[in-house]
C-alpha positions as CSV (number, residue, x, y, z in Angstrom):
1,X,287.8,167.5,117.0
2,X,286.6,163.8,117.3
3,X,288.9,161.2,115.8
4,X,287.4,158.9,113.2
5,X,287.9,155.6,111.9
6,X,288.2,154.3,108.6
7,X,284.6,153.5,107.4
8,X,283.2,156.6,109.3
9,X,283.4,159.0,106.2
10,X,280.5,160.0,104.5
11,X,280.8,161.7,100.9
12,X,278.6,164.4,99.6
13,X,278.7,164.6,95.7
14,X,276.8,167.8,94.8
15,X,277.6,170.7,92.4
16,X,275.5,172.9,94.6
17,X,277.4,174.4,97.2
18,X,274.3,175.5,99.5
19,X,273.1,171.7,99.3
20,X,276.2,170.4,100.4
21,X,276.3,172.7,103.3
22,X,272.9,171.7,104.3
23,X,273.9,168.2,104.3
24,X,277.2,168.7,106.2
25,X,275.3,170.6,108.7
26,X,273.1,167.3,109.4
27,X,275.4,164.6,109.2
28,X,279.1,166.3,110.8
29,X,277.9,165.7,114.5
30,X,278.1,162.0,113.7
31,X,280.4,161.0,110.5
32,X,283.6,162.9,108.7
33,X,282.5,164.6,105.6
34,X,284.4,164.7,102.4
35,X,282.6,166.5,99.3
36,X,282.8,166.5,95.7
37,X,281.2,169.2,93.3
38,X,280.6,166.9,90.3
39,X,280.4,163.3,89.4
40,X,283.8,162.7,88.3
41,X,285.5,164.0,91.2
42,X,283.2,161.9,93.5
43,X,283.5,158.6,91.2
44,X,287.5,159.3,91.4
45,X,287.0,159.9,95.5
46,X,284.8,156.4,95.9
47,X,287.2,154.2,93.4
48,X,290.3,155.5,95.7
49,X,289.1,153.6,98.6
50,X,285.7,152.5,99.1
51,X,286.4,150.8,102.6
52,X,287.1,154.4,103.6
53,X,283.6,155.5,103.5
54,X,280.4,154.7,105.3
55,X,278.0,156.2,102.6
56,X,277.6,158.4,99.8
57,X,274.9,161.0,99.2
58,X,274.6,161.5,95.3
59,X,273.1,164.3,93.5
60,X,271.6,163.7,89.9
61,X,271.9,166.8,87.6
62,X,275.8,167.5,87.6
63,X,278.3,168.7,85.4
64,X,281.0,166.7,83.9
65,X,279.4,163.2,85.3
66,X,275.7,163.1,86.2
67,X,274.5,160.7,89.4
68,X,273.3,158.1,87.6
69,X,276.4,157.6,85.3
70,X,278.3,157.8,88.8
71,X,275.9,154.5,90.1
72,X,276.5,152.7,86.3
73,X,280.2,153.3,87.0
74,X,280.0,152.0,90.7
75,X,277.7,149.0,89.3
76,X,280.0,147.6,87.1
77,X,283.0,147.7,89.8
78,X,280.8,145.9,92.1
79,X,281.0,148.6,94.7
80,X,277.4,149.3,95.6
81,X,277.5,145.5,97.3
82,X,279.7,147.0,100.1
83,X,279.0,150.5,100.1
84,X,275.0,151.8,100.8
85,X,274.6,154.9,97.9
86,X,271.7,157.7,98.4
87,X,270.4,159.4,95.4
88,X,269.3,162.8,96.8
89,X,267.5,164.5,94.0
90,X,264.5,166.9,93.2
91,X,264.4,165.1,89.8
92,X,262.7,161.8,90.9
93,X,261.0,160.9,87.5
94,X,259.9,157.4,87.4
95,X,262.6,156.6,84.8
96,X,265.4,157.8,87.3
97,X,264.0,156.0,90.2
98,X,263.8,152.7,88.1
99,X,267.1,153.0,86.9
100,X,268.8,154.0,89.9
101,X,267.0,151.1,92.2
102,X,267.5,148.5,89.1
103,X,271.5,149.7,89.4
104,X,271.6,149.1,93.2
105,X,271.2,152.4,95.2
106,X,270.2,152.2,98.5
107,X,267.5,154.6,98.5
108,X,266.4,158.1,96.6
109,X,265.6,160.8,98.7
110,X,263.7,163.7,97.4
111,X,264.8,167.4,98.0
112,X,264.2,169.7,99.5
113,X,265.3,167.3,102.7
114,X,264.1,167.1,105.9
115,X,266.9,167.0,108.7
116,X,265.8,164.3,111.1
117,X,263.9,162.3,108.1
118,X,267.2,161.9,105.8
119,X,269.4,161.4,109.2
120,X,267.6,158.7,110.4
121,X,267.5,156.9,107.0
122,X,271.0,157.1,106.0
123,X,272.3,156.3,109.9
124,X,270.0,153.0,109.9
125,X,271.2,151.8,106.6
126,X,275.1,152.6,107.7
127,X,274.5,150.6,110.9
128,X,272.9,147.9,108.9
129,X,276.0,147.8,106.7
130,X,278.5,148.0,109.7
131,X,276.7,145.2,111.5
132,X,277.4,143.1,108.1
133,X,280.8,143.6,107.6
134,X,281.1,143.0,111.2
135,X,279.4,139.6,110.9
136,X,281.2,139.2,107.5
137,X,284.7,139.5,109.5
138,X,283.5,137.2,112.0
139,X,282.7,134.3,109.5
140,X,286.0,134.9,107.9
141,X,288.0,134.7,111.3
142,X,285.7,131.5,112.1
143,X,286.2,130.1,109.1
144,X,290.2,130.8,109.1
145,X,289.9,128.8,112.6
146,X,288.3,125.9,111.2
147,X,290.9,125.8,108.7
148,X,293.7,125.8,111.1
149,X,291.8,123.2,113.3
150,X,291.3,121.0,110.3
151,X,294.9,121.3,109.3
152,X,295.6,120.4,112.8
153,X,293.6,117.6,112.9
154,X,295.2,116.4,109.6
155,X,298.6,116.7,110.9
156,X,297.3,114.4,113.9
157,X,295.9,111.9,111.8
158,X,299.1,111.6,109.7
159,X,301.2,111.5,112.7
160,X,298.8,108.5,114.1
161,X,299.4,106.6,110.7
162,X,303.1,107.0,111.0
163,X,303.2,106.0,114.3
164,X,301.3,102.6,113.8
165,X,302.9,101.9,110.5
166,X,306.2,102.8,112.3
167,X,305.5,100.5,115.5
168,X,304.7,97.5,112.8
169,X,307.9,98.2,111.4
170,X,310.0,98.7,114.6
171,X,308.5,95.0,115.8
172,X,309.1,93.4,112.5
173,X,312.6,94.0,113.0
174,X,313.0,95.6,109.2
175,X,315.3,97.9,108.2
176,X,315.1,101.6,109.4
177,X,312.8,103.6,107.3
178,X,311.1,101.0,105.2
179,X,307.6,102.7,105.4
180,X,309.2,106.0,104.5
181,X,310.9,104.5,101.4
182,X,307.3,102.8,100.7
183,X,306.0,106.0,100.7
184,X,308.5,108.0,98.6
185,X,308.3,105.0,95.8
186,X,304.6,105.1,95.7
187,X,304.6,108.8,95.2
188,X,307.1,108.8,92.5
189,X,305.5,106.3,90.4
190,X,302.4,107.7,90.6
191,X,303.3,111.4,90.1
192,X,306.0,111.0,87.7
193,X,305.0,108.3,85.4
194,X,302.3,107.4,83.1
195,X,300.7,105.0,86.1
196,X,299.1,108.4,87.3
197,X,297.6,109.6,84.4
198,X,294.1,109.1,85.6
199,X,294.4,110.1,89.3
200,X,293.6,113.7,90.4
201,X,295.5,116.4,91.9
202,X,296.7,115.5,95.2
203,X,295.9,111.4,94.8
204,X,299.5,110.6,94.3
205,X,300.3,111.4,98.0
206,X,297.0,110.4,99.7
207,X,297.8,106.9,98.3
208,X,301.5,107.1,99.2
209,X,300.5,108.0,102.8
210,X,298.2,104.9,102.5
211,X,300.8,102.8,101.5
212,X,302.9,103.3,104.6
213,X,300.1,101.0,106.3
214,X,300.4,98.1,103.8
215,X,301.9,96.0,106.8
216,X,299.6,97.1,109.4
217,X,298.3,93.5,109.9
218,X,301.3,92.3,111.0
219,X,300.8,93.3,114.4
220,X,298.6,89.8,114.5
221,X,301.5,87.6,113.1
222,X,303.1,85.7,116.2
223,X,307.0,87.1,116.4
224,X,308.1,83.5,116.1
225,X,306.8,83.7,112.6
226,X,307.5,87.6,112.1
227,X,311.0,87.3,112.6
228,X,311.9,84.0,112.1
229,X,315.6,83.9,110.5
230,X,315.1,80.8,108.3
231,X,312.6,79.6,106.0
232,X,309.0,79.2,106.8
233,X,306.8,76.3,106.7
234,X,303.9,76.2,104.6
235,X,301.9,76.2,107.8
236,X,303.7,79.0,108.9
237,X,303.5,81.1,105.6
238,X,299.8,80.8,105.7
239,X,299.5,82.2,109.1
240,X,301.9,85.1,107.6
241,X,299.6,85.6,104.4
242,X,296.9,86.3,106.7
243,X,298.3,89.6,107.6
244,X,296.7,91.0,104.3
245,X,293.0,89.9,105.8
246,X,294.1,91.3,109.4
247,X,295.1,94.5,108.2
248,X,292.1,95.8,106.1
249,X,290.1,94.3,108.8
250,X,292.0,96.3,111.6
251,X,291.8,99.7,109.5
252,X,288.0,98.8,109.0
253,X,287.6,98.9,112.8
254,X,289.2,102.4,113.2
255,X,286.3,104.7,113.1
256,X,288.3,107.8,113.0
257,X,290.2,106.5,109.7
258,X,286.8,106.1,107.7
259,X,287.0,110.1,107.9
260,X,290.7,110.5,106.7
261,X,291.3,111.1,102.7
262,X,293.5,108.0,102.6
263,X,291.2,105.5,104.3
264,X,289.9,103.6,100.9
265,X,293.5,103.5,99.6
266,X,295.0,102.1,102.6
267,X,292.2,99.6,103.5
268,X,292.5,98.4,99.3
269,X,296.1,98.3,99.6
270,X,296.6,96.3,103.0
271,X,294.4,93.4,101.4
272,X,296.0,93.5,97.9
273,X,299.5,94.1,98.0
274,X,300.2,90.8,97.8
275,X,298.0,90.1,94.8
276,X,300.2,89.2,91.6
277,X,299.2,90.1,87.9
278,X,298.8,86.3,86.6
279,X,296.6,85.5,89.7
280,X,299.0,83.6,91.9
281,X,299.1,86.3,94.7
282,X,296.8,86.4,97.8
283,X,294.5,86.5,99.5
284,X,291.8,86.7,96.7
285,X,293.5,85.3,93.7
286,X,292.9,88.8,91.6
287,X,294.4,89.1,88.4
288,X,295.3,91.7,85.8
289,X,293.1,95.0,86.2
290,X,291.1,93.3,88.9
291,X,294.3,95.0,91.1
292,X,293.8,98.5,91.7
293,X,296.7,100.5,90.4
294,X,297.6,101.8,93.7
295,X,297.8,98.3,95.1
296,X,299.9,97.0,92.1
297,X,302.5,100.0,92.8
298,X,302.4,99.2,96.8
299,X,303.1,95.5,95.6
300,X,306.5,96.2,93.5
301,X,307.6,99.0,96.1
302,X,307.8,96.5,98.7
303,X,309.5,93.7,96.5
304,X,311.7,96.1,95.7
305,X,312.6,97.4,99.0
306,X,312.9,94.0,100.5
307,X,315.3,92.9,97.9
308,X,317.5,96.0,98.2
309,X,317.5,95.9,102.0
310,X,318.9,93.3,104.5
311,X,316.1,91.5,106.6
312,X,316.5,89.0,109.4
313,X,316.4,86.1,107.0
314,X,318.7,87.5,104.2
315,X,321.2,89.8,103.1
316,X,320.4,92.8,100.6
317,X,321.0,91.9,97.1
318,X,323.2,94.1,94.9
319,X,321.4,96.6,92.5
320,X,321.8,94.5,89.4
321,X,320.8,91.2,90.8
322,X,317.4,93.1,91.9
323,X,316.6,94.5,88.7
324,X,317.0,90.8,87.1
325,X,314.8,89.3,90.0
326,X,312.3,92.0,89.3
327,X,312.5,91.4,85.4
328,X,312.4,87.9,85.2
329,X,309.8,87.4,87.7
330,X,311.4,85.9,90.3
331,X,309.2,87.3,92.8
332,X,306.3,87.2,91.0
333,X,304.6,88.5,87.6
334,X,304.1,92.4,87.4
335,X,301.9,94.3,84.7
336,X,304.1,94.9,82.0
337,X,303.1,98.5,82.0
338,X,303.9,98.8,85.8
339,X,307.1,97.3,85.2
340,X,307.7,100.1,82.3
341,X,307.0,102.8,84.7
342,X,308.9,101.5,87.3
343,X,312.5,100.8,85.2
344,X,311.9,104.5,83.8
345,X,312.1,105.8,87.7
346,X,314.3,103.1,89.0
347,X,317.8,105.2,88.9
348,X,315.9,108.2,90.9
349,X,314.7,105.2,93.5
350,X,318.1,103.7,93.6
351,X,319.6,106.6,95.6
352,X,317.7,105.7,98.6
353,X,319.8,102.7,98.6
354,X,323.3,104.2,98.2
355,X,324.7,103.4,101.5
356,X,323.0,100.0,101.8
357,X,323.9,98.7,98.2
358,X,326.6,96.2,98.6
359,X,327.4,96.3,94.9
C-alpha cells in the first residue's frame, strides 16, 4: 500500500454508500480516502485535524447535519481558508449555490459526476493549495531567517557601540565599569521612577544603550588634558568642553549608527549631558525643559559616578558626601524632579559602589 503523508487524505462526506464508493474509485489511486456517512461525523473528522486533509467532497442532503450546515460551521472556524471543500450534489438550486459560494466553498459539482472531469477539477485545486502552503512555509522560513539575521546585526551593532565606549573609557583612565554603571543608572531611573512615565515600552533600554556613548567625544581631547592629575587651566577646560560637540559630530559621521534605534538619543546625550537646569552648563547653555529628560538623567548619572569613584585627579568621596554635593548643587543645578527620582532609587544604585565606597 502506498505510504501517504499528512495532507494527502481526501474526506468524502455522503450518506449514500454507492456515491461514496464511486468517488472512492475515482480518487483512491491518488489519495488516501476517509469517509463519513453524515454531516456531523464529517465535521468532527475535519475539526479533529484539518491539516491532515487535502480536500473534502461534501454532499448537501444528509441526515443529522446537511452539507450547508457543515459549511457554516467550517466558515465560523476559519477552516475554509486552509482546506478546499467541494459541494457534490444533485440539489444545485440558485439559493444553494449562492449560499455555498458565499460561505467559501471551492466549487460545486453536480451529480451524476463525470469521473475525469471531477478528478481534474479537484486535483487542480489540491495542487494549488499545496503550492500555496509550500510558499507560505517558505515565506515563514525566510522571515525567520531575516529575523535571526536582524538579531545578529543588532548584537553586532551593540557590540560595536560598547567597544567604542569602552575604548574611550580605557583611554581616559577612568575607573573600570564607568560606561556599564552609566547604562545601569540610566535604565534604572527611566524604568523605575516617574521620569520614564512618558516613554514607550523598550525606550528606557534604548536610552540606556545610547548613554554609554556620552563621552565618545573625548577621543578628540589630547591625553595631556584628558588625564591631567591636577586642575585644568581655563584654556584646557575650554578644550575639554569641546568633547560634547565633537562627540555629537562623530556619531553623526557614522552612517551605520543612523539606522540604530538608539542613535537619536546618543547624539543628544553626547552633546547635552553637561547642560544644567539653570542654564549654566555647556555647550549650548540650555536650561530647564530645553534639556531632554534622557540628557538630564545621564548628566546626573555621570556626576554621581564621577564622585563615587576614584579618578586620576581625585579619590572617591564617601557616599554621604556624594549625596550632599548633589543635593546642595556643588556640582551644578539639577531639575528638582530629577533629584527626587534619583534619591528615590539611590539606595539601590549605591550597591554598585560597595567595594569602592571608602565610608
